[in-house]
KEMIBA-9650 format. One record per residue: x, y, z of N, C-alpha, C, O in turn. Coordinates in steps of 0.2 Angstrom, whole numbers, padded with zeros to 4 digits, always signed. Layout:
N
XYZXYZXYZXYZ
...
This chain:
320
+0004-0006+0000+0000+0000+0000+0004+0006+0000+0010+0006+0003
+0002+0011-0004+0006+0017-0004+0002+0024-0003-0004+0024-0004
+0006+0029+0000+0003+0035+0001-0004+0035+0005-0009+0037+0002
-0003+0033+0011-0009+0033+0015-0012+0040+0017-0008+0045+0017
-0018+0041+0019-0021+0047+0021-0024+0051+0016-0026+0057+0017
-0025+0048+0009-0028+0052+0004-0035+0049+0003-0037+0044+0006
-0039+0053+0000-0046+0051+0000-0048+0046-0006-0053+0042-0004
-0045+0046-0011-0047+0041-0017-0043+0035-0016-0037+0035-0015
-0046+0029-0017-0043+0023-0016-0043+0019-0023-0048+0019-0026
-0037+0017-0025-0036+0014-0031-0034+0006-0030-0029+0005-0026
-0037+0002-0034-0035-0005-0033-0032-0007-0040-0035-0007-0045
-0026-0010-0039-0022-0013-0045-0022-0020-0045-0020-0023-0040
-0025-0023-0050-0025-0031-0050-0020-0034-0054-0020-0040-0055
-0016-0030-0058-0010-0032-0062-0004-0033-0058-0001-0028-0056
-0002-0039-0057+0004-0041-0053+0010-0037-0056+0015-0035-0052
+0011-0037-0063+0017-0034-0066+0018-0026-0064+0023-0023-0065
+0012-0023-0062+0013-0016-0060+0015-0015-0053+0017-0009-0050
+0016-0021-0049+0018-0020-0042+0026-0017-0042+0030-0019-0046
+0027-0012-0038+0034-0010-0037+0034-0003-0040+0030+0002-0038
+0038-0002-0045+0040+0005-0047+0034+0008-0051+0032+0014-0051
+0030+0004-0055+0024+0006-0058+0019+0008-0053+0015+0013-0054
+0018+0004-0048+0013+0006-0043+0015+0013-0040+0011+0017-0038
+0021+0013-0038+0024+0020-0035+0023+0025-0040+0021+0031-0038
+0024+0024-0047+0022+0030-0051+0015+0032-0051+0014+0038-0051
+0011+0027-0051+0003+0029-0051+0002+0032-0045-0002+0037-0045
+0005+0030-0039+0003+0034-0033+0006+0041-0033+0003+0045-0030
+0012+0042-0036+0015+0048-0036+0011+0053-0041+0010+0059-0039
+0008+0050-0046+0004+0054-0051-0002+0057-0047-0004+0062-0048
-0005+0052-0044-0012+0054-0041-0012+0056-0034-0016+0060-0032
-0007+0054-0030-0007+0056-0023-0012+0052-0019-0013+0054-0013
-0014+0047-0022-0019+0043-0019-0017+0037-0015-0011+0035-0016
-0021+0033-0012-0019+0027-0009-0020+0021-0015-0025+0021-0018
-0014+0018-0015-0014+0013-0021-0013+0006-0017-0008+0005-0014
-0018+0001-0019-0017-0006-0016-0016-0010-0022-0018-0009-0028
-0012-0015-0021-0010-0021-0026-0014-0027-0023-0012-0029-0018
-0018-0030-0027-0023-0035-0025-0019-0041-0022-0021-0044-0017
-0014-0043-0025-0010-0049-0023-0004-0048-0019+0000-0053-0017
-0003-0042-0017+0003-0040-0013+0001-0037-0006+0005-0037-0002
-0005-0034-0006-0007-0030+0000-0012-0034+0004-0016-0037+0001
-0012-0033+0011-0017-0036+0015-0022-0031+0017-0021-0025+0017
-0027-0033+0020-0032-0029+0023-0035-0023+0018-0035-0017+0020
-0036-0025+0012-0038-0020+0007-0046-0019+0008-0050-0023+0009
-0048-0012+0009-0055-0010+0010-0059-0011+0003-0060-0005+0001
-0060-0016+0001-0064-0017-0005-0070-0013-0006-0072-0010-0011
-0074-0012+0000-0080-0008+0000-0079-0001-0001-0084+0003-0002
-0073+0001-0001-0071+0009-0002-0067+0010-0008-0066+0016-0009
-0066+0005-0012-0062+0007-0018-0065+0011-0023-0071+0009-0025
-0062+0016-0026-0065+0021-0031-0063+0019-0038-0067+0019-0043
-0057+0017-0039-0054+0015-0046-0051+0009-0046-0047+0007-0041
-0052+0005-0051-0048-0002-0052-0045-0001-0059-0047+0000-0064
-0038-0003-0058-0034-0004-0064-0033-0011-0065-0031-0015-0061
-0035-0014-0071-0035-0021-0072-0033-0023-0080-0034-0019-0084
-0032-0029-0081-0031-0032-0087-0038-0034-0090-0039-0035-0096
-0043-0035-0085-0050-0037-0087-0050-0044-0087-0054-0047-0092
-0047-0048-0083-0047-0055-0083-0054-0057-0079-0057-0053-0076
-0056-0064-0080-0062-0066-0078-0062-0065-0070-0067-0064-0067
-0056-0067-0067-0056-0066-0060-0057-0059-0057-0060-0058-0052
-0054-0054-0061-0055-0047-0059-0062-0045-0060-0065-0041-0055
-0066-0048-0065-0073-0046-0065-0077-0049-0059-0082-0046-0058
-0075-0054-0057-0078-0057-0051-0078-0053-0045-0081-0054-0040
-0073-0048-0045-0072-0044-0039-0077-0038-0039-0078-0035-0034
-0081-0037-0044-0086-0032-0044-0091-0032-0038-0093-0027-0036
-0093-0038-0036-0098-0038-0031-0095-0036-0024-0099-0034-0020
-0088-0036-0024-0085-0034-0018-0083-0026-0018-0080-0024-0013
-0085-0023-0023-0083-0016-0024-0089-0011-0025-0090-0009-0031
-0093-0010-0020-0099-0007-0021-0098+0001-0022-0102+0004-0025
-0092+0003-0021-0090+0011-0021-0087+0012-0028-0085+0018-0029
-0086+0007-0032-0082+0008-0038-0085+0013-0043-0091+0012-0044
-0081+0017-0046-0084+0022-0050-0080+0022-0057-0083+0024-0062
-0074+0019-0057-0071+0019-0064-0066+0013-0064-0063+0012-0060
-0067+0010-0070-0062+0004-0071-0058+0006-0077-0061+0007-0083
-0051+0006-0076-0047+0007-0082-0044+0000-0084-0040-0003-0080
-0045-0002-0090-0042-0008-0092-0036-0007-0096-0036-0003-0101
-0031-0010-0094-0024-0009-0098-0024-0014-0104-0019-0018-0104
-0028-0014-0108-0028-0017-0115-0034-0014-0119-0038-0011-0116
-0034-0016-0125-0040-0013-0129-0046-0018-0129-0052-0015-0128
-0045-0024-0129-0050-0029-0129-0054-0029-0123-0051-0030-0117
-0061-0029-0123-0065-0029-0117-0071-0034-0118-0076-0034-0115
-0069-0039-0123-0075-0044-0124-0077-0048-0118-0083-0050-0118
-0073-0049-0113-0075-0053-0108-0078-0049-0102-0080-0052-0097
-0078-0042-0103-0081-0038-0098-0089-0039-0097-0092-0039-0103
-0091-0039-0091-0099-0040-0090-0102-0033-0091-0103-0030-0086
-0103-0031-0097-0104-0024-0099-0111-0022-0096-0112-0016-0093
-0116-0026-0096-0122-0025-0093-0122-0024-0085-0125-0019-0083
-0118-0028-0082-0117-0027-0075-0114-0020-0073-0116-0016-0069
-0108-0019-0077-0104-0013-0076-0109-0007-0077-0109-0002-0074
-0113-0007-0083-0117-0001-0084-0122+0000-0079-0124+0005-0077
-0125-0006-0076-0130-0005-0071-0128-0002-0065-0132+0001-0061
-0122-0003-0064-0119+0000-0058-0116+0007-0059-0113+0010-0054
-0117+0009-0065-0115+0016-0066-0108+0017-0066-0106+0022-0063
-0104+0012-0068-0097+0013-0068-0094+0015-0075-0096+0012-0080
-0089+0019-0075-0086+0021-0081-0081+0016-0083-0077+0014-0078
-0081+0014-0089-0076+0009-0091-0072+0012-0097-0075+0014-0102
-0065+0012-0096-0061+0014-0101-0056+0009-0103-0054+0005-0098
-0053+0009-0109-0048+0005-0111-0042+0009-0113-0042+0015-0113
-0037+0006-0116-0031+0009-0119-0031+0008-0127-0032+0003-0129
-0030+0013-0131-0030+0013-0138-0024+0017-0140-0021+0021-0137
-0023+0017-0147-0018+0021-0150-0011+0020-0148-0007+0024-0149
-0009+0014-0145-0003+0013-0142+0001+0007-0145+0006+0005-0144
-0003+0004-0150-0001-0003-0152+0002-0002-0160+0005-0007-0162
+0001+0003-0163+0003+0004-0170+0011+0002-0171+0012-0002-0175
+0015+0005-0167+0022+0004-0168+0024-0004-0166+0027-0007-0171
+0023-0006-0160+0025-0013-0159+0022-0018-0163+0025-0023-0165
+0015-0018-0164+0012-0023-0168+0014-0023-0175+0014-0029-0178
+0015-0017-0178+0017-0017-0185+0024-0020-0186+0026-0023-0191
+0028-0018-0181+0035-0021-0181+0035-0029-0180+0039-0032-0183
+0031-0031-0176+0030-0038-0175+0028-0042-0181+0032-0046-0183
+0023-0039-0185+0021-0042-0191+0027-0042-0196+0028-0047-0200
+0030-0036-0197+0035-0035-0202+0041-0040-0200+0044-0042-0205
+0043-0041-0194+0048-0045-0192+0047-0052-0194+0052-0056-0196
+0041-0054-0194+0039-0061-0196+0039-0062-0204+0041-0067-0206
+0037-0057-0207+0037-0057-0214+0044-0057-0217+0046-0061-0221
+0049-0053-0214+0056-0053-0216+0059-0060-0214+0063-0062-0217
+0057-0062-0208+0060-0069-0206+0059-0074-0210+0063-0078-0212
+0053-0074-0213+0051-0079-0218+0054-0079-0225+0057-0083-0227
+0054-0073-0228+0056-0072-0234+0064-0073-0235+0067-0075-0239
+0067-0071-0229+0074-0071-0229+0077-0078-0226+0083-0079-0225
+0072-0082-0224+0073-0089-0221+0078-0089-0216+0083-0093-0215
+0077-0084-0211+0082-0084-0205+0082-0090-0201+0087-0092-0199
+0076-0094-0201+0076-0100-0197+0081-0105-0200+0084-0109-0196
+0081-0105-0206+0086-0110-0209+0093-0109-0207+0097-0113-0206
+0095-0102-0207+0102-0101-0206+0104-0102-0198+0109-0103-0197
+0099-0101-0194+0099-0102-0187+0101-0110-0186+0105-0112-0182
+0097-0114-0190+0098-0121-0189+0105-0123-0192+0108-0127-0190
+0106-0120-0198+0113-0122-0201+0119-0120-0197+0124-0124-0197
+0118-0115-0193+0124-0113-0188+0125-0118-0183+0130-0120-0181
+0119-0121-0181+0119-0126-0176+0123-0132-0178+0127-0136-0174
+0122-0134-0185+0126-0140-0188+0132-0138-0192+0134-0142-0195
+0134-0132-0191+0140-0129-0195+0140-0130-0202+0144-0133-0205
+0134-0129-0205+0133-0129-0212+0133-0122-0215+0130-0118-0214
+0138-0122-0220+0139-0115-0224+0137-0117-0231+0141-0119-0235
+0131-0115-0232+0128-0117-0239+0125-0110-0242+0120-0107-0240
+0128-0109-0248+0126-0103-0252+0122-0105-0258+0120-0101-0263
+0120-0112-0259+0117-0114-0265+0109-0112-0265+0107-0111-0271
+0106-0112-0260+0099-0111-0260+0098-0103-0258+0099-0101-0253
+0095-0100-0263+0094-0093-0262+0087-0091-0259+0083-0095-0260
+0087-0085-0255+0081-0083-0252+0077-0079-0256+0079-0076-0261
+0071-0077-0253+0066-0073-0257+0067-0066-0255+0071-0064-0251
+0062-0062-0257+0062-0055-0255+0055-0053-0253+0050-0056-0256
+0054-0048-0249+0047-0045-0248+0045-0041-0253+0039-0040-0255
+0050-0038-0257+0048-0034-0263+0043-0037-0268+0044-0043-0270
+0038-0033-0269+0033-0035-0274+0028-0041-0271+0023-0043-0275
+0029-0043-0265+0024-0048-0262+0018-0044-0260+0018-0038-0259
+0012-0048-0260+0006-0045-0258+0004-0046-0251+0004-0052-0249
+0003-0041-0247+0001-0042-0240-0006-0040-0239-0008-0034-0241
-0010-0044-0237-0017-0043-0235-0018-0042-0228-0016-0046-0224
-0021-0036-0226-0022-0034-0219-0029-0034-0218-0033-0030-0220
-0032-0038-0213-0039-0038-0211-0039-0034-0205-0038-0036-0199
-0042-0028-0207-0042-0023-0201-0038-0017-0203-0032-0017-0203
-0041-0011-0206-0038-0005-0208-0038+0001-0204-0037+0006-0206
-0038-0001-0197-0038+0005-0192-0031+0007-0191-0026+0007-0196
-0029+0010-0185-0023+0013-0184-0017+0008-0185-0012+0010-0188
-0018+0002-0182-0013-0003-0182-0012-0005-0189-0006-0006-0192
-0017-0006-0193-0017-0009-0200-0013-0003-0204-0009-0005-0208
-0015+0003-0203-0012+0008-0207-0004+0009-0206+0000+0010-0210
-0002+0008-0200+0005+0008-0198+0008+0002-0201+0014+0003-0204
+0005-0004-0201+0008-0009-0204+0009-0008-0212+0014-0010-0215
+0003-0006-0215+0003-0005-0222+0009+0000-0224+0012-0001-0229
+0010+0006-0220+0015+0010-0221+0022+0007-0221+0026+0008-0226
+0023+0003-0216+0029+0000-0216+0030-0005-0222+0036-0006-0225
+0025-0009-0224+0025-0014-0229+0027-0010-0236+0030-0013-0240
+0024-0004-0237+0025-0001-0243+0032+0002-0243+0035+0002-0249
+0035+0003-0238+0042+0005-0238+0047-0001-0240+0052+0001-0242
+0044-0007-0240+0048-0013-0243+0045-0014-0250+0047-0020-0253
+0041-0010-0253+0039-0010-0260+0034-0017-0260+0034-0020-0265
+0030-0018-0255+0025-0023-0255+0019-0020-0258+0017-0014-0257
+0015-0024-0261+0008-0022-0262+0004-0023-0256+0004-0029-0254
+0000-0018-0254-0004-0019-0248-0012-0019-0250-0014-0013-0252
-0015-0024-0248-0023-0024-0249-0026-0025-0242-0023-0028-0238
-0032-0022-0241-0035-0022-0235-0042-0024-0235-0045-0024-0240
-0044-0026-0229-0051-0028-0228-0054-0024-0222-0051-0024-0217
-0060-0021-0224-0064-0018-0218-0071-0019-0220-0073-0021-0225
-0076-0016-0216-0083-0017-0216-0086-0013-0222-0091-0014-0224
-0082-0008-0224-0085-0003-0229-0082-0004-0236-0085-0003-0241
-0076-0007-0236-0072-0007-0243-0070+0000-0245-0067+0000-0251
-0070+0005-0241-0068+0012-0243-0061+0012-0243-0057+0009-0239
-0058+0016-0248-0051+0017-0248-0048+0020-0241-0051+0024-0238
-0042+0017-0240-0038+0019-0234-0031+0021-0235-0028+0018-0239
-0029+0026-0232-0022+0028-0233-0017+0023-0232-0018+0019-0228
-0012+0022-0237-0007+0017-0237-0009+0010-0240-0005+0006-0240
-0015+0009-0241-0017+0003-0244-0018+0004-0252-0021+0009-0254
-0016+0000-0256-0017+0000-0263-0024-0002-0265-0027+0001-0270
-0027-0006-0261-0034-0008-0263-0037-0010-0256-0034-0012-0252
-0044-0009-0256-0048-0012-0250-0054-0015-0252-0057-0014-0257
-0055-0021-0248-0061-0025-0250-0065-0026-0244-0063-0024-0238
-0071-0028-0245-0076-0030-0240-0078-0037-0241-0076-0041-0244
-0084-0039-0237-0086-0046-0237-0087-0049-0244-0085-0055-0244
-0090-0046-0248-0091-0049-0255-0085-0051-0259-0086-0055-0263
-0079-0048-0257-0073-0049-0261-0068-0053-0256-0062-0053-0258
-0070-0055-0250-0066-0058-0245-0062-0064-0248-0055-0064-0248
-0065-0068-0251-0061-0074-0254-0057-0072-0260-0051-0075-0260
-0059-0067-0264-0054-0065-0269-0048-0062-0266-0043-0063-0269
-0049-0058-0261-0043-0055-0258-0038-0060-0255-0032-0060-0256
-0041-0065-0252-0037-0070-0249-0033-0074-0254-0027-0075-0253
-0036-0075-0260-0032-0079-0265-0026-0075-0268-0022-0078-0271
-0026-0069-0267-0021-0064-0270-0015-0063-0265-0010-0061-0267
-0016-0065-0259-0011-0063-0254-0005-0068-0253-0006-0074-0253
+0001-0066-0252+0007-0070-0250+0007-0070-0243+0010-0075-0240
+0005-0064-0239+0005-0064-0232-0002-0061-0230-0004-0057-0233
-0004-0064-0225-0011-0061-0222-0010-0060-0215-0007-0064-0211
-0012-0054-0213-0011-0052-0205-0018-0050-0203-0022-0046-0206
-0020-0054-0198-0027-0053-0195-0027-0048-0189-0023-0049-0184
-0031-0042-0189-0031-0037-0184-0038-0036-0182-0039-0031-0178
-0043-0040-0184-0050-0038-0183-0052-0039-0176-0049-0044-0172
-0057-0036-0173-0060-0038-0167-0064-0044-0167-0065-0046-0173
-0066-0047-0162-0070-0053-0162-0077-0051-0161-0079-0048-0157
-0081-0053-0167-0088-0052-0167-0091-0058-0170-0088-0063-0171
-0098-0058-0170-0101-0064-0173-0099-0065-0180-0099-0071-0182
-0098-0060-0184-0096-0061-0191-0088-0063-0191-0087-0066-0196
-0084-0061-0187-0077-0063-0188-0075-0069-0184-0069-0071-0185
-0079-0072-0180-0078-0078-0177-0076-0084-0182-0080-0085-0186
-0070-0087-0181-0068-0092-0186-0068-0089-0193-0070-0093-0198
-0066-0083-0194-0065-0080-0200-0061-0084-0205-0062-0085-0211
-0056-0087-0202-0051-0092-0206-0052-0099-0203-0050-0100-0198
-0055-0103-0208-0056-0110-0206-0054-0114-0212-0050-0112-0217
-0057-0120-0213-0055-0124-0218-0055-0121-0225-0051-0122-0230
-0061-0118-0226-0062-0115-0233-0057-0110-0235-0055-0110-0240
-0056-0105-0230-0051-0100-0231-0044-0103-0233-0040-0101-0237
-0042-0108-0229-0035-0111-0230-0035-0115-0237-0030-0115-0240
-0041-0117-0239-0041-0120-0246-0040-0114-0251-0037-0116-0257
-0042-0108-0250-0042-0103-0255-0035-0100-0255-0033-0097-0260
-0031-0100-0249-0025-0097-0249-0020-0100-0253-0020-0106-0255
-0015-0096-0256-0009-0099-0259-0006-0104-0255-0005-0104-0249
-0003-0109-0259+0001-0114-0255+0007-0111-0252+0010-0114-0247
+0010-0106-0255+0016-0103-0252+0014-0097-0247+0018-0093-0245
+0008-0096-0245+0005-0090-0241+0007-0092-0234+0007-0097-0232
+0007-0086-0230+0009-0086-0223+0003-0082-0219+0002-0076-0221
+0001-0085-0214-0004-0081-0210-0002-0079-0203+0002-0083-0200
-0003-0073-0201-0001-0070-0195-0007-0068-0191-0011-0063-0194
-0009-0070-0185-0014-0068-0181-0012-0064-0175-0009-0067-0171
-0013-0058-0175-0012-0053-0169-0018-0050-0167-0018-0045-0164
-0024-0052-0170-0030-0049-0168-0033-0052-0162-0032-0050-0156
-0038-0057-0163-0041-0061-0157-0040-0069-0159-0040-0070-0165
-0039-0073-0154-0038-0080-0155-0043-0083-0159-0041-0087-0164
-0050-0082-0158-0055-0086-0161-0056-0083-0168-0061-0086-0172
-0052-0079-0171-0053-0077-0178-0051-0083-0182-0053-0084-0188
-0047-0087-0179-0044-0093-0183-0046-0099-0180-0046-0100-0173
-0049-0104-0183-0051-0111-0181-0044-0115-0180-0042-0117-0185
-0042-0116-0174-0036-0118-0173-0034-0125-0176-0029-0127-0179
-0039-0130-0175-0038-0137-0177-0037-0137-0184-0033-0141-0187
-0041-0133-0188-0041-0133-0195-0034-0129-0198-0032-0131-0203
-0032-0125-0194-0025-0122-0195-0020-0127-0195-0016-0128-0199
-0020-0131-0189-0015-0136-0189-0015-0141-0194-0010-0143-0197
-0021-0143-0197-0022-0148-0202-0019-0144-0209-0016-0148-0212
-0021-0138-0210-0018-0135-0216-0010-0134-0216-0007-0135-0221
-0007-0133-0210+0000-0133-0209+0003-0140-0210+0008-0141-0214
+0000-0145-0207+0003-0152-0207+0002-0155-0214+0006-0159-0216
-0003-0153-0218-0004-0155-0225-0001-0151-0230-0002-0152-0236
+0002-0145-0228+0006-0140-0232+0001-0137-0237+0003-0135-0242
-0005-0136-0235-0010-0132-0239-0008-0125-0239-0009-0121-0244
-0004-0123-0233-0001-0116-0233+0006-0117-0231+0008-0122-0228
+0010-0112-0232+0017-0112-0230+0018-0112-0223+0023-0116-0220
+0015-0107-0220+0017-0107-0212+0012-0102-0209+0008-0099-0212
+0013-0101-0203+0009-0096-0199+0012-0094-0193+0017-0097-0190
+0010-0089-0190+0012-0086-0183+0006-0084-0179+0002-0081-0182
+0005-0086-0173+0000-0084-0169+0002-0081-0162+0007-0084-0159
+0000-0075-0161+0001-0072-0155-0005-0072-0150-0004-0070-0144
-0011-0074-0152-0017-0075-0149-0020-0081-0150-0019-0085-0155
-0024-0084-0145-0026-0091-0145-0033-0091-0142-0036-0087-0138
-0037-0097-0143-0043-0098-0140-0043-0098-0133-0047-0095-0129
-0038-0101-0130-0037-0102-0123-0030-0099-0121-0025-0101-0124
-0029-0094-0116-0023-0092-0114-0022-0092-0107-0027-0091-0103
-0016-0094-0104-0010-0097-0108-0012-0103-0112-0017-0107-0111
-0008-0104-0118-0009-0110-0122-0008-0116-0118-0002-0117-0116
-0013-0121-0118-0012-0127-0114-0006-0131-0117-0005-0131-0123
-0003-0135-0113+0003-0139-0115+0001-0145-0120+0005-0147-0124
-0006-0147-0119-0008-0152-0124-0011-0149-0130-0014-0153-0134
-0010-0143-0131-0013-0140-0138-0009-0143-0144-0003-0144-0144
-0013-0145-0149-0010-0147-0155-0006-0142-0159-0002-0144-0163
-0007-0136-0157-0003-0130-0160+0005-0131-0159+0009-0129-0163
+0007-0134-0153+0014-0134-0151+0017-0139-0156+0023-0138-0157
+0014-0143-0159+0017-0148-0163+0016-0147-0171+0018-0150-0175
+0012-0141-0172+0011-0140-0179+0017-0138-0183+0022-0135-0181
+0017-0140-0190+0022-0139-0194+0023-0131-0196+0018-0128-0197
+0029-0128-0196+0030-0122-0198+0025-0116-0194+0023-0112-0198
+0025-0117-0188+0021-0112-0184+0025-0109-0179+0028-0112-0175
+0025-0102-0179+0028-0098-0174+0023-0096-0168+0018-0094-0170
+0024-0098-0162+0020-0096-0157+0023-0091-0152+0029-0092-0150
+0020-0085-0151+0022-0080-0146+0016-0079-0141+0011-0080-0143
+0018-0078-0135+0013-0078-0129+0010-0071-0128+0010-0068-0123
+0006-0069-0134+0002-0063-0133+0006-0057-0131+0005-0053-0127
+0012-0056-0135+0016-0050-0134+0017-0046-0140+0022-0041-0140
+0013-0047-0145+0015-0043-0151+0014-0035-0150+0017-0031-0153
+0010-0033-0145+0009-0026-0144+0012-0024-0137+0011-0018-0135
+0015-0029-0134+0017-0027-0127+0025-0027-0127+0028-0033-0126
+0028-0022-0127+0035-0021-0127+0037-0018-0120+0032-0017-0116
+0043-0016-0119+0045-0014-0112+0042-0006-0111+0043-0004-0106
+0039-0004-0117+0036+0003-0116+0029+0003-0115+0026+0008-0114
+0026-0003-0114+0019-0004-0114+0016-0001-0108+0011+0003-0108
+0018-0002-0102+0015+0001-0096+0016+0008-0095+0012+0012-0093
+0022+0011-0098+0023+0018-0098+0017+0021-0102+0015+0026-0100
+0016+0018-0108+0011+0021-0112+0004+0021-0109+0000+0025-0109
+0002+0015-0105-0004+0014-0102-0005+0019-0096-0010+0022-0095
+0001+0020-0093+0000+0025-0087-0001+0032-0089-0004+0036-0086
+0002+0034-0095+0001+0040-0098-0006+0041-0099-0009+0047-0098
-0009+0036-0102-0016+0037-0104-0020+0038-0097-0025+0042-0097
-0019+0034-0092-0022+0034-0086-0021+0041-0082-0026+0043-0080
-0015+0043-0083-0014+0050-0080-0018+0055-0083-0021+0060-0079
-0019+0055-0089-0023+0060-0093-0030+0059-0091-0034+0064-0089
-0032+0053-0090-0039+0052-0088-0041+0054-0081-0046+0056-0079
-0035+0053-0077-0036+0054-0070-0038+0062-0069-0042+0063-0065
-0034+0066-0073-0036+0073-0072-0043+0075-0074-0046+0079-0071
-0045+0071-0079-0052+0072-0081-0057+0070-0076-0062+0073-0074
-0055+0064-0073-0059+0061-0068-0060+0066-0062-0066+0067-0059
-0055+0069-0060-0055+0073-0054-0059+0079-0055-0062+0082-0051
-0059+0081-0062-0063+0087-0064-0070+0086-0066-0074+0090-0067
-0072+0079-0066-0079+0077-0067-0080+0077-0075-0086+0078-0077
-0075+0077-0079-0076+0077-0086-0076+0070-0089-0074+0066-0086
-0079+0070-0095-0079+0063-0099-0072+0060-0100-0067+0064-0101
-0071+0054-0099-0065+0051-0099-0063+0049-0106-0067+0046-0110
-0057+0049-0108-0054+0047-0115-0055+0039-0115-0053+0036-0110
-0057+0037-0121-0057+0030-0123-0062+0026-0118-0061+0021-0116
-0068+0030-0117-0073+0027-0113-0077+0022-0118-0078+0023-0123
-0079+0016-0115-0082+0011-0118-0089+0013-0119-0093+0015-0114
-0092+0012-0125-0099+0013-0127-0103+0007-0125-0102+0002-0129
-0107+0007-0120-0110+0000-0118-0115-0002-0124-0116-0008-0124
-0118+0003-0128-0122+0000-0133-0119-0003-0139-0121-0007-0142
-0112-0001-0140-0108-0004-0145-0104-0010-0143-0102-0014-0147
-0102-0010-0137-0098-0015-0134-0090-0013-0135-0086-0018-0134
-0089-0007-0137-0082-0005-0137-0081+0002-0137-0075+0005-0137
């Protein structure tokens, strides 16, 4: 617990914030800051603000927080949030946005370059002391990148891809032109778009329409040398059918940073899939992540103290 004697009580449920980050939040606000798994005797009935990742366990705390007025989620996705309950309790819910463009676009481009330059082969060759110049590598130049989701992250990725002279095509709900995209498509041209791509990056939110957006049919449409990267939501991809597509070489490879179940269970078939790179939901989370989140919280805290509308407030009618 930090800075006793202040009027506003803040509960942090994110273990990674314990220590210097909690101290930073306490110094910014001058309030009492509790850490859920590190402090004892937390007065749950008096907590005003909760900072959370929005895990299921954290949402279960709501019944213990009758005085809660504001929930700050340190991520964009709030699909698991009990929106009706939060709205009924007249609690303001905010998330973080506009901080993922640089890290997530870098993540996607690093995988594209890793594949075309066959870095994995050279890492393996070093292990076995193989010096082989007979097999030449490919280039990103002139390859077609399809980005499903043309928002801020998609545009940042498109801009980076164009700097490598890639052709960039995008998918959104309107099909309207977007800066840095050579072409944009919507649902009626989805399969056509898929068939043209050498690389596909998924950035879409999870909705009824996007659930299992990529399954057996889409893998059949993809080029045999195509590569799929999912950094949107796990259920955008039907995992079992991706495994089948990889093992039968219907597509060249894939990378997943998000999954149906996280952490990814040890018995998941994904661990054994051919040519699949797995990262633990870190595409947007670099060492600058918490600093960016705290900056957003700091700005919102000033609005909160003044009774003004908070930035990045979730619209309960839309669910985002």
